[in-house]
N, C-alpha and C positions, 0 to 999 in steps of 0.2 A: 459642203460642196456647193450647195444652193447659193449661199452668199457670194462665193467666189465666181460662180457662173454669172450671177447677176452683175457683179462688179466688172468682170473681165470680158464677158461676151465670148467672141470667137478668138480673142487674143490669147496666145499661149500663156499659161499661168506664170512661168518664170519671167517672161517679158512684161506682163502686166504688173507684177510685184517688184520689178526693177525700180519703179517709182516708189520711194519710201512712204509717200503719203497714203498709198493703198493699204498698208498694214494697219493704219488707224481706222480704216473703214470696216474692219471685221473684228469680231470679238477676240480678245487675246487668247481665249481657250481654243481658238481655231488655228492658231499659228502653226502648231505641230502638224495639223492636217494639211495645211498649205505646203509645208516642207515635204510631206508624203506625196503631194501632187507634183512637186518638182522632181522627185525621184522617179515617179511614174513617167513623166515627160522624158527624162534622160534614158530610162529603160526602153521606152518606145523608140526613141531616136537611135539607140544602139541596135535594136532589133531590125530597124529599117536599114541598117548598114552605115548610119551616120556615126561619126565619132563625137561623143558628148564633150568635146574640148579637152580630152585627156592626152597628155604627152606621154608616150610609152617610156621615155627616158626619165620622167619625173619620179621623184621619191614619193611614195604614198604619204599623205599628210599624217597618218597615225604613226609613222616611223620617224617623224621629225620632232625635235624639241623646240619649244617656243618660249620667248620672254616678252612680257608686255612693256611698253613705254609708258604705262599708266592708262587711265581712262575709265570707262564704265562697262560693266558687264550688264547686258540688256536682256530683256525677256524675249525679244524678237530681233530679227536682222534689219535694223533701221534706227536712225537717229531719233525717231519719234517713239520708239518702243520704250516701255517702262524700264526704269533703272532697277536692277536687282542688287548691285553691289559696286563699290569702287575697287579698281585694280591698281595696285601700287607699282611704281617704277621698278623694273627687274623681276616682278612676280612671275614665276613659271606658269604657263598655261598649256594644257593638253588639247591639241587639236583633234576634234572629233570628225568634222566634215566641213567642206567648202559648200556654201549655200547657193552659189551662182547669182547672188544678189550683190550689186555693186553700188557704191556711193563714191563719187569723186575719184574714180580710177582705182579704187581699192575694194576688195571683196569682203563680205561678212562671213565669219566662220563660227560654227557652233563649237564651243570650247568647254572644258571642265577646269575649274580653278579651285583653290582652297575655299573660296566663297560660294561655290556651287557651279551649276551648269547653266550656260546662257550663250549669248552671242557677243562677239568681240570684232571690231572693225579692223581689217588688215592693214590700215594706214597707221596703226599705232602698236604694232608688234613686229618682232623679227623671228626668224627661224634658223635652226642650225641642225647639222647632221645629214644634210643632203641638199638637193637643188631647191631653192626658194620657190614656193608655189606662186602661181600667177595671182596677183591681187594682194600680196604681202609687201610691206614697205621695204624692209632690208633683210640681209643675211646678218645674223648676230655676230659672226666672226669679223665682219667688216665694220659694223656699227652697233656695238653692244649698248644696252640701256645705260644712260648716263654719259655717253661719249660725245654727245652734241648738245 
């Protein structure tokens, strides 16, 4: 927490870490703690009566199926985070949570794959089984892996 406070100052943690470069400025072992801080910010906003950007009509991400367009499973939510594994075209991914961290108009998601648990960028996967979450490239029914 001290490293995050020194890095972000009074800037909300989610806003501070929207810049991918920030992830490289803290030890990798602290990435999970930063995610916990994101959750605390969302809980605080909800307690204050603010809606933490949830659409009541949206399908919960854990109820969706997802397929990757390929790419890299990363240790943290950012292009600069360490590579954990490669993800092949069409590989199923289980969505665990939306991080609230965005890169180039797509959100990072915590996912579980056959290669392990990590982070996958929403710009290179699709979902099916309900409304596509904000920050995901396509609906798999419209654009299945290998269709373009």
